[in-house]
C-alpha positions as CSV (number, residue, x, y, z in Angstrom):
1,M,-174.1,10.0,-56.7
2,K,-170.8,11.9,-56.9
3,K,-167.7,10.0,-55.8
4,H,-164.7,11.9,-54.8
5,I,-161.8,9.4,-54.7
6,L,-158.2,10.5,-54.6
7,P,-155.6,8.5,-56.4
8,N,-154.5,7.0,-53.1
9,G,-157.9,5.5,-52.7
10,I,-159.0,7.6,-49.7
11,A,-162.5,9.0,-50.0
12,V,-163.1,12.6,-49.0
13,N,-166.2,14.7,-48.3
14,Q,-168.3,11.5,-48.0
15,A,-166.9,9.8,-44.9
16,A,-169.6,9.1,-42.3
17,I,-168.8,8.0,-38.7
18,L,-170.9,5.1,-37.7
19,P,-171.9,4.5,-34.1
20,S,-169.9,1.7,-32.4
21,P,-171.6,-1.7,-32.7
22,P,-172.9,-3.2,-29.5
23,T,-170.5,-5.1,-27.3
24,G,-169.8,-8.6,-28.7
25,G,-170.6,-7.6,-32.3
26,S,-168.2,-7.4,-35.2
27,Q,-166.3,-4.3,-36.4
28,T,-168.9,-3.8,-39.1
29,G,-171.9,-4.2,-36.9
30,S,-173.4,-6.6,-39.4
31,H,-172.2,-9.7,-37.6
32,R,-173.7,-9.3,-34.1
33,P,-174.3,-12.4,-32.0
34,V,-177.5,-14.1,-32.5
35,R,-180.3,-12.5,-30.4
36,G,-183.7,-13.9,-30.7
37,S,-184.6,-14.7,-34.3
38,R,-181.8,-12.5,-35.7
39,V,-179.9,-14.5,-38.4
40,S,-176.1,-14.1,-38.2
41,G,-173.9,-13.5,-41.2
42,R,-173.8,-10.9,-44.0
43,K,-177.4,-9.9,-44.2
44,W,-177.2,-7.2,-46.8
45,G,-174.0,-8.1,-48.8
46,L,-170.3,-7.5,-49.0
47,H,-169.2,-4.2,-47.4
48,L,-172.8,-3.2,-46.8
49,V,-174.2,-2.2,-43.4
50,R,-177.5,-0.6,-42.5
51,R,-178.1,2.1,-39.9
52,N,-181.3,3.9,-39.3
53,S,-182.7,2.5,-42.6
54,I,-179.8,4.0,-44.6
55,F,-177.2,1.7,-46.3
56,Y,-173.5,2.4,-45.8
57,F,-170.4,1.2,-47.6
58,R,-167.9,0.1,-45.0
59,R,-164.4,-1.4,-45.8
60,R,-161.2,-1.8,-43.8
61,W,-158.1,-0.1,-45.3
62,P,-155.0,-2.4,-45.7
63,E,-152.4,-2.1,-43.0
64,K,-149.8,-0.7,-45.4
65,I,-152.1,2.3,-46.0
66,R,-153.3,2.7,-42.4
67,C,-149.7,3.0,-41.2
68,F,-149.5,6.2,-43.3
69,G,-152.3,7.9,-41.4
70,A,-155.4,6.5,-43.1
71,P,-158.3,5.6,-40.8
72,E,-159.0,2.0,-40.0
73,F,-162.3,1.9,-41.9
74,L,-163.7,3.7,-44.9
75,S,-167.4,4.5,-44.1
76,V,-169.5,6.2,-46.8
77,S,-173.2,6.7,-46.8
78,L,-174.8,5.4,-50.0
79,R,-177.8,7.7,-49.4
80,T,-180.5,5.1,-50.2
81,Q,-182.9,2.9,-48.4
82,I,-183.3,0.5,-51.3
83,L,-181.2,-2.6,-51.2
84,S,-180.9,-3.2,-54.9
85,E,-179.7,0.4,-55.4
86,A,-177.3,0.1,-52.5
87,V,-175.7,-3.0,-54.1
88,K,-175.2,-1.1,-57.4
89,R,-173.7,1.9,-55.7
90,S,-171.5,-0.3,-53.5
91,A,-170.1,-2.2,-56.5
92,A,-169.3,1.0,-58.3
93,L,-167.6,2.5,-55.3
94,L,-165.7,-0.7,-54.6
95,S,-164.1,-0.8,-58.0
96,D,-162.9,2.8,-57.6
97,V,-161.6,2.2,-54.1
98,E,-159.8,-1.0,-55.2
99,A,-158.2,0.9,-58.1
100,G,-157.1,3.7,-55.7
101,E,-155.7,1.1,-53.2
102,K,-153.8,-0.6,-56.0
103,S,-152.2,2.6,-57.1
104,M,-151.3,3.6,-53.6
105,L,-149.8,0.2,-52.8
106,M,-147.7,0.3,-55.9
107,E,-146.3,3.7,-54.8
108,L,-145.6,2.3,-51.4
109,Q,-143.6,-0.6,-52.9
110,D,-141.5,1.9,-54.8
111,T,-140.6,3.7,-51.5
112,P,-136.9,3.0,-50.8
113,V,-137.5,2.7,-47.0
114,N,-139.8,0.2,-45.3
115,S,-142.9,2.0,-44.0
116,A,-143.2,-0.1,-40.9
117,R,-139.6,0.7,-39.9
118,I,-140.3,4.4,-40.5
119,Q,-143.2,4.2,-38.1
120,E,-141.1,2.3,-35.6
121,M,-138.4,4.9,-35.8
122,L,-140.9,7.7,-35.2
123,K,-142.4,5.8,-32.3
124,E,-139.0,5.6,-30.7
125,L,-138.4,9.3,-31.2
126,V,-141.7,10.0,-29.4
127,R,-140.8,7.5,-26.6
128,Q,-137.4,9.1,-26.0
129,A,-138.8,12.6,-26.0
130,F,-141.4,11.8,-23.4
131,V,-138.8,10.0,-21.2
132,R,-136.7,13.2,-21.3
133,M,-139.7,15.4,-20.4
134,I,-140.6,13.2,-17.4
135,A,-137.0,12.9,-16.3
136,R,-136.6,16.7,-16.4
137,Q,-139.7,17.2,-14.3
138,E,-138.5,14.7,-11.7
139,S,-134.9,16.0,-11.6
140,D,-133.3,18.4,-9.1
141,L,-134.3,22.0,-9.5
142,T,-130.7,23.1,-10.0
143,I,-130.3,20.7,-12.8
144,G,-133.6,21.6,-14.4
145,N,-133.0,25.4,-14.8
146,P,-135.7,26.3,-17.4
147,A,-134.2,29.4,-19.1
148,P,-131.4,27.8,-21.1
149,Y,-133.5,24.8,-21.9
150,L,-136.4,26.9,-23.3
151,S,-133.9,28.9,-25.4
152,Q,-132.4,25.7,-26.8
153,I,-135.8,24.2,-27.7
154,S,-136.9,27.4,-29.4
155,A,-133.7,27.7,-31.4
156,E,-134.0,24.0,-32.4
157,S,-137.6,24.5,-33.6
158,D,-136.6,27.6,-35.6
159,R,-133.8,25.6,-37.2
160,V,-136.2,22.8,-38.1
161,R,-138.7,25.2,-39.5
162,A,-136.1,26.9,-41.7
163,A,-134.9,23.5,-43.0
164,Q,-138.5,22.5,-43.9
165,K,-138.9,25.7,-45.9
166,A,-135.6,25.2,-47.6
167,R,-136.2,21.5,-48.3
168,D,-132.9,20.8,-46.5
169,W,-133.8,17.2,-45.5
170,S,-130.3,16.4,-44.2
171,V,-131.2,18.2,-41.0
172,A,-133.3,15.2,-40.0
173,L,-130.2,13.0,-39.8
174,P,-128.9,14.2,-36.4
175,F,-132.4,13.6,-34.9
176,A,-133.1,10.1,-36.2
177,G,-129.9,8.7,-37.7
178,E,-128.9,6.6,-34.7
179,I,-132.5,5.4,-34.0
180,A,-132.8,4.4,-37.7
181,R,-129.5,2.4,-37.5
182,K,-130.8,0.5,-34.4
183,N,-134.0,-0.3,-36.3
184,G,-132.2,-1.9,-39.2
185,M,-132.4,1.1,-41.5
186,D,-129.6,2.8,-43.4
187,P,-129.0,6.2,-41.6
188,D,-128.7,7.9,-45.0
189,D,-132.3,6.8,-45.7
190,V,-133.5,9.3,-43.1
191,A,-132.5,12.1,-45.5
192,A,-135.0,10.8,-48.1
193,P,-137.7,13.5,-48.5
194,A,-140.5,11.0,-47.6
195,V,-138.8,10.1,-44.3
196,A,-137.2,13.4,-43.4
197,R,-140.5,15.3,-43.8
198,Q,-142.1,13.1,-41.2
199,V,-139.1,13.3,-38.8
200,L,-138.9,17.1,-38.9
201,A,-142.7,17.6,-38.5
202,L,-142.6,15.3,-35.5
203,I,-139.6,17.1,-33.9
204,R,-141.4,20.4,-34.1
205,Q,-144.5,18.9,-32.6
206,L,-142.5,17.4,-29.7
207,N,-140.6,20.6,-29.2
208,D,-143.9,22.6,-28.9
209,L,-145.1,20.0,-26.3
210,S,-141.8,20.3,-24.4
211,L,-142.1,24.1,-24.2
212,S,-145.7,23.8,-23.1
213,V,-144.9,21.2,-20.4
214,E,-141.9,23.2,-19.2
215,Q,-143.9,26.4,-18.7
216,S,-147.1,24.9,-17.3
217,F,-145.5,21.9,-15.6
218,D,-148.4,19.7,-16.9
219,D,-148.0,15.9,-16.9
220,P,-146.5,15.0,-20.3
221,L,-148.6,11.8,-20.4
222,N,-151.7,13.9,-20.3
223,A,-150.6,16.9,-22.3
224,G,-149.2,14.7,-25.1
225,R,-151.9,12.1,-25.0
226,E,-152.8,12.5,-28.7
227,I,-149.2,12.2,-29.8
228,L,-148.7,9.0,-27.8
229,L,-151.9,7.4,-29.0
230,G,-151.2,8.5,-32.6
231,H,-148.0,6.5,-32.5
232,G,-149.4,3.4,-30.8
233,I,-148.1,4.1,-27.3
234,A,-150.3,3.9,-24.2
235,T,-150.4,6.8,-21.8
236,T,-148.6,5.0,-19.0
237,R,-145.0,4.9,-17.8
238,E,-144.9,1.2,-18.5
239,A,-145.4,1.9,-22.2
240,L,-142.3,4.2,-22.2
241,K,-139.9,1.3,-21.6
242,P,-137.3,0.7,-24.4
243,P,-138.4,-1.8,-27.1
244,M,-137.2,-5.3,-26.7
245,L,-134.3,-6.2,-28.9
246,L,-134.2,-9.4,-30.9
247,S,-131.5,-10.9,-28.7
248,E,-133.6,-10.2,-25.6
249,A,-136.7,-11.7,-27.2
250,I,-134.7,-14.9,-28.0
251,E,-133.6,-15.2,-24.4
252,K,-137.1,-14.6,-23.1
253,A,-138.6,-17.2,-25.5
254,C,-135.9,-19.7,-24.4
255,T,-136.8,-19.1,-20.7
256,E,-140.5,-19.6,-21.3
257,A,-140.1,-22.7,-23.6
258,P,-139.8,-26.4,-22.6
259,G,-136.3,-27.9,-22.7
260,D,-136.8,-29.7,-25.9
261,V,-137.9,-26.5,-27.7
262,E,-135.2,-24.2,-26.3
263,T,-132.5,-25.7,-28.6
264,K,-134.7,-25.1,-31.7
265,I,-135.4,-21.5,-30.6
266,R,-131.7,-20.8,-30.2
267,V,-131.0,-22.2,-33.7
268,I,-133.6,-20.0,-35.4
269,G,-132.6,-17.1,-33.2
270,K,-129.0,-17.3,-34.4
271,L,-130.3,-17.2,-38.0
272,A,-132.6,-14.3,-37.2
273,L,-129.7,-12.3,-35.7
274,A,-127.5,-13.0,-38.7
275,F,-130.4,-11.9,-41.1
276,F,-131.9,-8.9,-39.3
277,G,-129.2,-7.9,-36.8
278,D,-130.0,-7.1,-33.2
279,I,-132.8,-4.7,-34.0
280,P,-136.0,-4.1,-32.0
281,A,-138.4,-7.0,-32.5
282,S,-141.2,-4.6,-33.2
283,A,-139.4,-3.3,-36.3
284,I,-139.9,-6.6,-38.1
285,V,-142.9,-6.8,-40.6
286,L,-144.6,-9.5,-42.4
287,E,-142.8,-9.3,-45.7
288,Q,-139.4,-9.3,-43.9
289,S,-140.5,-12.5,-42.1
290,F,-141.2,-14.1,-45.5
291,E,-137.8,-13.1,-46.7
292,F,-136.2,-14.5,-43.6
293,L,-138.1,-17.8,-43.9
294,H,-137.1,-18.0,-47.6
295,M,-133.5,-17.7,-46.5
296,A,-134.0,-20.6,-44.1
297,W,-135.7,-22.6,-46.8
298,M,-132.6,-22.2,-49.0
299,L,-130.2,-23.5,-46.2
300,P,-128.2,-26.5,-47.3
301,K,-129.1,-29.7,-45.5
302,G,-126.7,-30.3,-42.7
303,W,-125.8,-26.6,-42.5
304,G,-123.6,-25.5,-39.6
305,K,-122.1,-28.9,-39.0
306,A,-118.8,-28.4,-40.8
307,H,-117.4,-26.3,-38.0
308,G,-114.7,-28.9,-37.0
309,C,-115.2,-28.4,-33.3
310,N,-115.9,-32.1,-32.8
311,R,-112.3,-33.1,-33.8
312,H,-109.9,-33.7,-30.9
313,G,-107.8,-30.6,-30.2
314,Q,-109.5,-28.5,-32.9
315,L,-111.0,-25.1,-32.1
316,G,-113.1,-25.2,-35.3
317,I,-114.3,-22.3,-37.4
318,E,-117.3,-19.9,-37.1
319,L,-119.8,-20.7,-39.9
320,C,-122.1,-18.1,-41.4
321,A,-125.5,-19.4,-42.7
322,L,-125.7,-16.8,-45.4
323,D,-122.2,-17.8,-46.7
324,E,-123.3,-21.4,-46.8
325,I,-126.4,-20.6,-48.8
326,Q,-124.3,-18.5,-51.3
327,E,-121.7,-21.3,-51.7
328,A,-124.5,-23.9,-52.3
329,D,-126.2,-21.5,-54.8
330,V,-122.9,-21.1,-56.8
331,I,-122.3,-24.9,-56.9
332,D,-125.9,-25.6,-58.0
333,A,-126.0,-22.8,-60.6
334,K,-122.8,-24.2,-62.2
335,L,-124.3,-27.7,-62.2
336,V,-127.6,-26.6,-63.7
337,A,-125.8,-24.7,-66.4
338,E,-123.6,-27.7,-67.2
339,I,-126.5,-30.1,-67.4
340,M,-128.7,-27.8,-69.4
341,G,-126.0,-27.4,-72.0
342,L,-125.9,-31.2,-72.7
343,D,-127.9,-31.4,-75.9
344,T,-127.4,-35.2,-76.2
345,M,-129.1,-35.9,-72.8
346,S,-132.9,-36.3,-72.6
347,I,-135.1,-34.3,-70.3
348,P,-135.8,-37.3,-67.9
349,D,-132.0,-38.0,-67.7
350,K,-131.3,-34.4,-67.0
351,R,-134.0,-34.3,-64.3
352,R,-132.6,-37.5,-62.7
353,R,-129.1,-36.2,-62.6
354,L,-130.1,-32.9,-61.1
355,V,-132.1,-34.6,-58.4
356,Q,-129.1,-36.7,-57.5
357,E,-126.4,-34.1,-57.7
358,L,-128.0,-30.8,-56.5
359,K,-127.2,-29.7,-53.0
360,P,-130.2,-30.8,-50.8
361,R,-131.9,-28.0,-48.9
362,L,-134.1,-27.9,-45.9
363,T,-137.5,-29.6,-46.3
364,D,-140.8,-27.9,-46.4
365,G,-141.9,-29.6,-43.2
366,Y,-138.9,-28.4,-41.3
367,L,-139.5,-24.8,-42.5
368,F,-142.8,-24.9,-40.6
369,V,-141.0,-25.9,-37.5
370,Q,-138.6,-22.9,-38.0
371,R,-141.6,-20.6,-38.5
372,D,-143.2,-21.8,-35.2
373,M,-139.9,-21.1,-33.4
374,F,-139.6,-17.7,-34.9
375,N,-143.2,-17.0,-33.9
376,R,-142.3,-17.9,-30.3
377,I,-139.5,-15.3,-30.4
378,L,-141.7,-12.5,-31.6
379,R,-144.5,-13.4,-29.3
380,A,-142.2,-13.1,-26.4
381,A,-141.4,-9.6,-27.4
382,L,-144.7,-8.3,-28.8
383,G,-147.3,-10.4,-27.0
384,K,-150.2,-12.4,-28.3
385,K,-152.1,-9.3,-29.4
386,R,-149.5,-8.8,-32.2
387,V,-148.5,-12.4,-32.7
388,G,-151.4,-14.8,-32.3
389,R,-153.8,-17.1,-34.1
390,D,-156.8,-14.8,-34.3
391,I,-155.2,-12.0,-36.3
392,D,-156.1,-10.9,-39.8
393,D,-153.6,-12.0,-42.4
394,E,-152.8,-8.4,-43.3
395,D,-152.0,-7.5,-39.7
396,R,-149.6,-10.4,-39.0
397,V,-145.9,-10.1,-38.3
398,V,-145.2,-13.8,-38.8
399,P,-147.1,-15.5,-41.6
400,S,-149.7,-18.1,-40.8
401,H,-149.2,-21.7,-41.9
402,A,-151.7,-21.1,-44.8
403,Q,-149.9,-17.9,-45.9
404,L,-146.5,-19.7,-45.7
405,N,-147.9,-22.7,-47.7
406,N,-149.1,-20.4,-50.4
407,R,-145.8,-18.5,-50.6
408,M,-143.9,-21.8,-50.8
409,R,-145.9,-22.7,-53.9
410,A,-144.5,-19.6,-55.5
411,W,-141.0,-20.4,-54.3
412,H,-141.2,-23.9,-55.8
413,K,-142.3,-22.5,-59.1
414,A,-139.4,-20.1,-59.1
415,Q,-137.0,-23.0,-58.6
416,K,-138.0,-24.6,-61.9
417,S,-136.2,-24.0,-65.2
418,P,-138.2,-23.0,-68.3
419,C,-138.4,-26.6,-69.3
420,G,-139.5,-27.7,-65.8
421,L,-136.2,-29.1,-64.5
422,P,-135.6,-28.7,-60.8
423,M,-133.0,-26.2,-59.6
424,R,-133.5,-27.0,-55.9
425,V,-134.1,-30.3,-54.1
426,S,-134.7,-31.2,-50.5
427,R,-134.6,-35.1,-50.2
428,P,-136.7,-35.5,-47.1
429,K,-136.0,-38.6,-44.9
430,R,-138.9,-41.1,-45.2
431,R,-138.5,-43.8,-42.6
432,M,-139.7,-47.3,-43.2
433,S,-140.2,-50.2,-40.8
434,W,-137.3,-52.6,-40.6
435,S,-137.8,-55.5,-43.0
436,L,-137.6,-59.1,-41.7
437,E,-134.3,-59.4,-43.7
438,H,-132.9,-56.4,-42.0
439,V,-133.9,-57.6,-38.5
440,S,-132.5,-61.1,-39.2
441,R,-129.1,-59.6,-40.2
442,L,-129.0,-57.7,-37.0
443,L,-129.8,-60.6,-34.8
444,R,-127.3,-62.9,-36.7
445,S,-124.6,-60.3,-36.3
446,P,-121.5,-60.7,-34.0
447,I,-123.4,-58.6,-31.3
448,Y,-125.6,-61.6,-30.6
449,F,-123.8,-64.6,-32.1
450,G,-120.5,-63.7,-30.5
451,T,-117.5,-61.6,-31.3
452,S,-113.7,-62.3,-31.1
453,S,-112.9,-58.9,-29.6
454,Q,-114.3,-57.2,-26.6
455,T,-113.5,-53.8,-28.0
456,Q,-114.3,-54.3,-31.7
457,R,-117.8,-55.8,-31.6
458,S,-118.1,-56.1,-35.3
459,R,-115.5,-58.9,-35.6
460,K,-116.9,-62.4,-35.9
461,A,-116.2,-65.0,-33.3
462,T,-113.7,-67.8,-33.8
463,A,-113.5,-71.3,-32.5
464,Q,-111.0,-70.1,-29.8
465,K,-112.6,-66.7,-28.9
466,R,-116.3,-66.0,-28.5
467,Y,-117.6,-63.2,-26.4
468,I,-121.2,-62.2,-25.9
469,I,-121.2,-58.9,-24.0
470,R,-124.5,-57.9,-22.5
471,D,-124.4,-54.1,-22.4
472,A,-126.1,-51.2,-24.2
473,I,-125.0,-52.4,-27.6
474,Y,-126.6,-55.8,-26.8
475,W,-129.8,-54.7,-25.1
476,V,-130.8,-51.4,-26.6
477,P,-131.7,-52.6,-30.1
478,L,-133.7,-55.5,-28.6
479,I,-135.6,-53.1,-26.3
480,M,-136.3,-50.6,-29.0
481,I,-137.7,-53.3,-31.4
482,T,-139.8,-55.1,-28.8
483,M,-140.9,-52.1,-26.6
484,G,-140.8,-49.1,-28.9
485,V,-138.8,-46.8,-26.6
486,R,-136.5,-44.0,-27.9
487,P,-132.7,-44.6,-27.5
488,E,-132.3,-41.7,-25.2
489,E,-135.1,-43.0,-23.0
490,I,-133.6,-46.4,-22.3
491,L,-130.0,-45.2,-22.2
492,Q,-130.7,-43.0,-19.2
493,A,-132.7,-45.7,-17.3
494,A,-131.7,-46.5,-13.8
495,V,-131.6,-50.0,-12.3
496,K,-134.4,-49.1,-9.8
497,D,-136.6,-48.3,-12.8
498,I,-137.0,-52.1,-13.3
499,S,-139.5,-53.4,-10.8
500,R,-142.7,-55.5,-10.5
501,R,-146.1,-54.1,-10.9
502,D,-149.1,-56.4,-10.5
503,S,-146.7,-59.4,-10.5
504,I,-145.3,-58.3,-14.0
505,L,-141.8,-57.1,-14.5
506,C,-141.9,-53.6,-15.9
507,I,-139.7,-50.6,-16.7
508,Y,-140.6,-47.1,-15.6
509,V,-139.7,-44.8,-18.5
510,G,-138.8,-41.3,-17.3
511,N,-139.2,-42.2,-13.7
512,E,-136.6,-39.6,-12.6
513,E,-137.9,-36.0,-12.5
514,D,-134.9,-34.6,-14.2
515,A,-135.0,-37.2,-17.0
516,H,-134.4,-35.7,-20.5
517,L,-137.7,-36.6,-22.3
518,K,-139.2,-35.5,-25.6
519,S,-142.5,-34.7,-23.9
520,E,-144.5,-35.4,-20.8
521,Q,-146.3,-38.3,-22.5
522,S,-142.9,-40.1,-22.7
523,R,-143.3,-41.0,-19.0
524,R,-144.9,-44.4,-19.1
525,I,-144.8,-47.9,-17.7
526,L,-144.0,-50.8,-20.1
527,P,-144.0,-54.5,-19.4
528,I,-140.8,-56.4,-20.2
529,P,-141.5,-58.7,-23.2
530,Q,-141.1,-62.4,-22.8
531,I,-138.4,-62.6,-25.4
532,L,-136.1,-60.4,-23.3
533,L,-136.8,-62.5,-20.2
534,D,-135.8,-65.6,-22.1
535,L,-132.5,-63.9,-23.0
536,G,-131.8,-63.4,-19.3
537,F,-132.7,-59.7,-18.9
538,R,-134.1,-60.3,-15.4
539,E,-131.0,-62.1,-14.2
540,W,-128.8,-59.3,-15.8
541,V,-130.7,-56.7,-13.8
542,V,-130.5,-58.6,-10.6
543,A,-126.8,-58.9,-11.0
544,K,-126.5,-55.2,-11.4
545,L,-128.7,-54.6,-8.4
546,K,-126.5,-56.9,-6.2
547,A,-123.4,-55.1,-7.4
548,G,-124.9,-51.8,-6.2
549,E,-124.9,-50.2,-9.7
550,T,-127.1,-47.2,-10.3
551,W,-127.5,-47.1,-14.1
552,L,-128.5,-49.9,-16.5
553,F,-125.9,-48.7,-18.9
554,P,-123.1,-46.9,-17.0
555,E,-120.8,-46.9,-20.0
556,I,-123.0,-44.1,-21.4
557,Q,-123.5,-41.2,-19.0
558,P,-127.2,-40.2,-18.5
559,D,-126.4,-36.5,-19.1
560,Q,-124.7,-37.4,-22.5
561,V,-127.4,-39.5,-24.0
562,R,-126.7,-40.1,-27.6
563,G,-127.3,-43.0,-30.1
564,R,-124.1,-42.2,-32.0
565,R,-122.1,-45.2,-30.8
566,L,-124.8,-47.6,-31.8
567,R,-125.3,-45.9,-35.2
568,N,-121.5,-46.2,-35.9
569,L,-121.6,-49.9,-35.0
570,L,-124.5,-50.5,-37.4
571,K,-122.6,-48.7,-40.1
572,T,-119.6,-51.0,-39.5
573,L,-121.9,-54.0,-39.7
574,K,-123.3,-52.7,-43.0
575,L,-126.7,-52.4,-41.4
576,N,-127.0,-48.6,-41.9
577,S,-129.8,-47.4,-44.1
578,D,-131.3,-44.0,-44.7
579,R,-134.9,-45.3,-44.4
580,E,-134.3,-48.2,-42.0
581,D,-132.2,-46.4,-39.4
582,I,-132.1,-46.9,-35.6
583,Y,-135.2,-44.7,-35.0
584,A,-137.2,-46.7,-37.5
585,M,-137.1,-49.6,-34.9
586,R,-140.0,-47.9,-33.1
587,R,-141.9,-47.7,-36.4
588,T,-141.3,-51.4,-36.8
589,L,-143.0,-52.3,-33.5
590,S,-145.9,-50.0,-34.2
591,S,-146.5,-51.6,-37.7
592,K,-146.4,-55.1,-36.3
593,L,-148.8,-54.2,-33.5
594,M,-151.2,-52.7,-36.1
595,Q,-151.0,-55.9,-38.1
596,L,-152.0,-57.8,-35.0
597,G,-155.1,-55.6,-34.6
598,I,-153.9,-53.5,-31.6
599,D,-155.9,-50.3,-31.5
600,T,-154.3,-46.9,-32.2
601,G,-154.6,-45.6,-28.6
602,T,-152.7,-48.5,-27.1
603,R,-150.0,-48.3,-29.8
604,Q,-149.6,-44.5,-29.1
605,K,-149.3,-45.1,-25.4
606,I,-146.6,-47.7,-25.9
607,L,-144.6,-45.3,-28.1
608,G,-145.2,-42.4,-25.7
609,H,-147.0,-40.2,-28.2
610,L,-150.7,-40.0,-27.2
611,E,-151.8,-37.4,-24.7
612,G,-154.9,-38.8,-23.2
613,T,-157.9,-37.1,-21.7
614,T,-158.1,-35.9,-18.2
615,V,-159.9,-39.1,-17.2
616,D,-157.3,-41.2,-18.9
617,R,-154.4,-39.4,-17.2
618,H,-155.8,-38.9,-13.7
619,Y,-158.6,-41.4,-13.0
620,S,-157.6,-44.6,-14.8
621,D,-154.7,-46.9,-15.0
622,G,-154.0,-46.5,-18.7
623,N,-151.0,-48.9,-18.7
624,R,-152.9,-51.9,-17.3
625,P,-154.1,-53.2,-20.8
626,L,-150.5,-53.3,-21.9
627,F,-149.8,-56.0,-19.4
628,N,-152.3,-58.4,-20.9
629,G,-150.7,-61.4,-22.5
630,V,-147.3,-60.8,-20.8
631,H,-146.1,-63.9,-18.9
632,L,-143.1,-64.4,-16.7
């Protein structure tokens, strides 16, 4: 069998158009739903389909080739009814096609301009041309005088045709230079032959359509249907709206996101604007998303916090994430060169020093969070059809978790020296439960044993002065250790949130509708432990109720909930620890409950993590088992 395969991998003179598979079947027609005794799966083999007893080779072209005009599928008749012969011919054809694809993709990688951005620029040229044609038809007759307009269009087409013959590619710049700039391209790239040729050909095509529409007064959406569909634009007025800019997509994503996610979206959105610029979201392609996420992966830990705005009377400075990465890279490169030049130091000692002194960067886990937020932004602009879970890897705009994980392996390898020494570290925080010694030091501190100063709580009490102040500093650590609540949950609790339920004194976490909670599962009812009752918690609440106070902890405003004051105090008491910090108190309670044999579901409900089933949430009192064993 003769195979005519061009160097770009596109088969000619052998393409066969297959009938569309039945509704519900796959694109190849070989994966139809099970009907009767039909066995699903690849029945004949990879890239093999059978139609009317004849075998066909059918394979999808990669997206990078399809965007240059190749059809979605390559379909070639193998001209045989014998399966074994079809397998041999398919294997031989596949090797030739893959070689042609590889050659074409290498040529595309050498192209100075991103192909996806070229297609987006051409799409915008088409959109603007159709908008002008429709606006002209709907304008006033005196404004839409056809004679000068027709002469102008004809002269423009003649000028474009002459430029094409003379290979004067600079003529394309006035037509597409501004659009290229808005799509993140260098306007000078429009003059490149590979780009200018497409621009000028499209301009002539649009001008011919404009002349035809002007003379016949046909609907541009119908007359130019093939042009619209060829550039991925539906034949509706809705599809002719301007593309959504990245800044607009960020605002839309923030509007659609929950409150706790909005802040994360704005953070990654700020990075995206610094990296891409305010370009149309549709101009971003997969490889650019990888480059952007790699930039985020290289951000120093704590980036953006040295602005100085928190100092009293200071305006601070505007920080640039790219500058912070460059500064950290320079410092790390200097350190690596210095340590690598120490011939008297062993490899393990060099590795230990690098791990301790290199600038820590963002962790791998946090990068996946950044990826998800970036995905929300592009989904707000492009919709789920372009940014979703059920999309082929080659058609994605934002990489899947599996793709990102594979790419990060390559990034990690690139951050190793020839002798295996690290050139990048992340130092992720790994929290541990508070040890008994740590808890004992807290409970024996001046907060609970008494202090000599009502303002400086870290001072030890004296024989003449001893103050025990029951406020947020006193109660919050105890509540977190014994009840597992988050600091922001208890600090915004109201006095009326403490009440009896089934004769048990409880606290309603997140009782207010406008409470700032991490998730909806954070709303829960928890019994007050006996140890807090023994310390006088009930009497303290009753005193606040009689005094007419609203909040349990009025010294900290509910709309400014932070655990910073408590963290600073623990630091003064020398109780601060990277692994046993204030948030690890919740882990301490969960670990102790697990040691006591409490099941996972109950522990998750106490911590406000588990989202139960519909029955659990709507048709059962899921908090009742938590009250067992609590006595007043």
